[in-house]
N, C-alpha and C positions, 0 to 999 in steps of 0.2 A: 434105667427104667423106672426106678423108684421116684426119681425127681420128676419124670414125665407124668407118672400117675398122680403124684401129689399136685402138680401144677394143673392138670386137667380137672381133678376133683375140685380144686379151689375155684377155678374159673366157672365151672358149671353149677356150682352151688349158688352163685350170685344171681338174683332175679332182676329182670329188667323193670317190671312194673306190677308184679304180683297179679292180682285178679284182673287188672285192666287189660292185660295182654289177651285175655279170652276174646275181647272185642276185636282185636286185630285178626285173630284166627278166622273170624266169620263176619267181619263188618262189611259185607258185600250186599249188593242190591237184591231185594226180594221183589217188591213192587216198584216199577219204574214209572216216574212221572211222565204223563203223556207228552208234555212240552220238552222233555229231555230225551225222547226216543232217538233223535238223530244226533245226539251228542256223541262224538267219537270216544270220549273218556267213559261214558256210560256203556257204550258197546264193548269197550275193552274190559271194564270191570265185570260186565255180564259174562264175558268169556272166561274170566278167571274164577267166577263164582263157583261153578260146579266142582272142579277139582279141589278147590280150597275148602269148601264145605265138606266134601267127602273126607279129606284129610283130618278136619277137625272132629267130625263125627266118629271116626275110627281111631282117633288119637295116634295116627300113623306118622312116625318121623320120616319114613321112606316116602310117603305121599307128599308130606310137606316139603321135603327136599326137592321132589320133582317140580312142584309149583314154584318154589323159590328160584331154582335154576332156570326155569322157563320164563317167569314173569317179573323177577326182581333184578335190579341192577346190582348184582352181587359184588362185582369188582369195585364199583363206585362206593358202595356202603362199606366194604372192607377197607378201602384206602382212607375213607373219611374217619373210620374208627381208630386209625393209627395216629391221628392228629399230628403233633410236631415230630413224631417218630417215623413218619412215613418214609423219610429218606433212608431209614435203617433197614427197610425191607429189601433184601437182596433180590435182584431180578430172577435168580435161579429158584427162589422160594415163593415167588408170586402165585403160581398155580396151586401149590400146596396150601398156601395161606387162604386163597379164595375158596378152595374146597372145604377147608376147615371152618371158615366163617359160615358157609352155607349149611354145613352139618350142625354147627352150633345153634343157628337159628331154628333149624328144623327140629332138633331135639327139644329145644325150649318150648316151641309152640305145641309140640305133641304133648309135653308134660302138662302145660297149662290147659290144654283142651280136655284133659281128664278131670280137671277140677271145676271147670265152668261150662255148664251146659246151656246151649242156646235155644231160645224159643223162635225168634224170627229176627230178620235184619232187612233194612231198606235204605235206599238213598233218600237224602233230604233236599235235593236240588240239583241244578246243573253244575257243570264244572266251570272253573275260571282259571285265568292265567296270570302269573306274575313273573315277568322276565322269561326265562327258559323253563320255569316250573309250572306244571298244571296241577290243580287241586280239585278235589271233590269230597263232599261230606256224606257220611252215612250214620245210621243209628242202629244199635244192637240191643235187643231185649232178651235177657237171660231167663231161664226157667223159673228163677226165684223172684222175678219181677223187676230186678235191677236193670237199668239201661245205661248205655255208654255212647257218647258221641265220638265218632272216629273220622279223622281227616286224613285223606290219602294224598301224597305228593308223588307226581309222576313226571317223567321226562320223555321226550321223543326218542324213539329207537328206529332209525331209518325214516322213510318218508311217511309210512302209515302206522307204524307200531309204537308202543309205549313200554316203559319199564317202571316199576314201582321203586321209588328211591327212599321213601320215608313214610312213616305213619304216626299220627298224633292221637294219643288217647289220654283223656282227662288232663289235657294241657301239656303233656309230655311227649316229645318226639323220641321215638324208640331208637333211632340211629344215634341220637345224642346220648341216650342212656347206655347203649352198648359201647359207645366210644369211651365213656367214663369208666366202665368196667375194664376195658382193654388197657386204657392208659394207666389205671391203678395197678394192674397186673404187671405191666412193663416197668413202671417206676420201681416197684418192689424188687425187681430183678436187675437193677442197675441200668435200665434203659435198653435191655436186650429184646429186640423184636423177634429174634430167633427163638427165644424162650416161649413167646406167645405162639409162634407158628408150631412149635413142637407140642405145646399143650393142647392145641386145637386139632392135632393130627390123631387119627385112630390108633 
């Protein structure tokens, strides 16, 4: 148990992007451009807006977890975060690992939402596509006057739905940042993916 607590403490101390993550928590449409009203990505982000803003305003990891499980590609993000160690994830540990990654993200966003208060957020244009990925930009203005540009990456989920696969803040893609943290953790433990799964478990 001591090893587990130490591993969990170490991994949760590492921050993805410090203050920039506040923008991710709430970088959703406020005012929707008239010419983008029929954009399916705009409609999707508008649907996500209310529960995500509520989670940010209450700094609730439970609410963030609900949003993440419903609207994010948790399994895709989790597997990407393993990089070259992906093959080391036992099939019997996959569900446990996915749950742990979702909790990890929800706790982090809840923590950051306590530090960075939002004034308003809005889309800055229509979505576009590059291969299988769809993108849309938004801007967040914090209560201290600072602003952040946020780019959302999404993929199709079924015929009409979408899932969020990545978010870029201040030029950094958060999934890549999380991947770096996870890979560093695994390397320090001799390449053990199981050690990461254990650390992410409650």
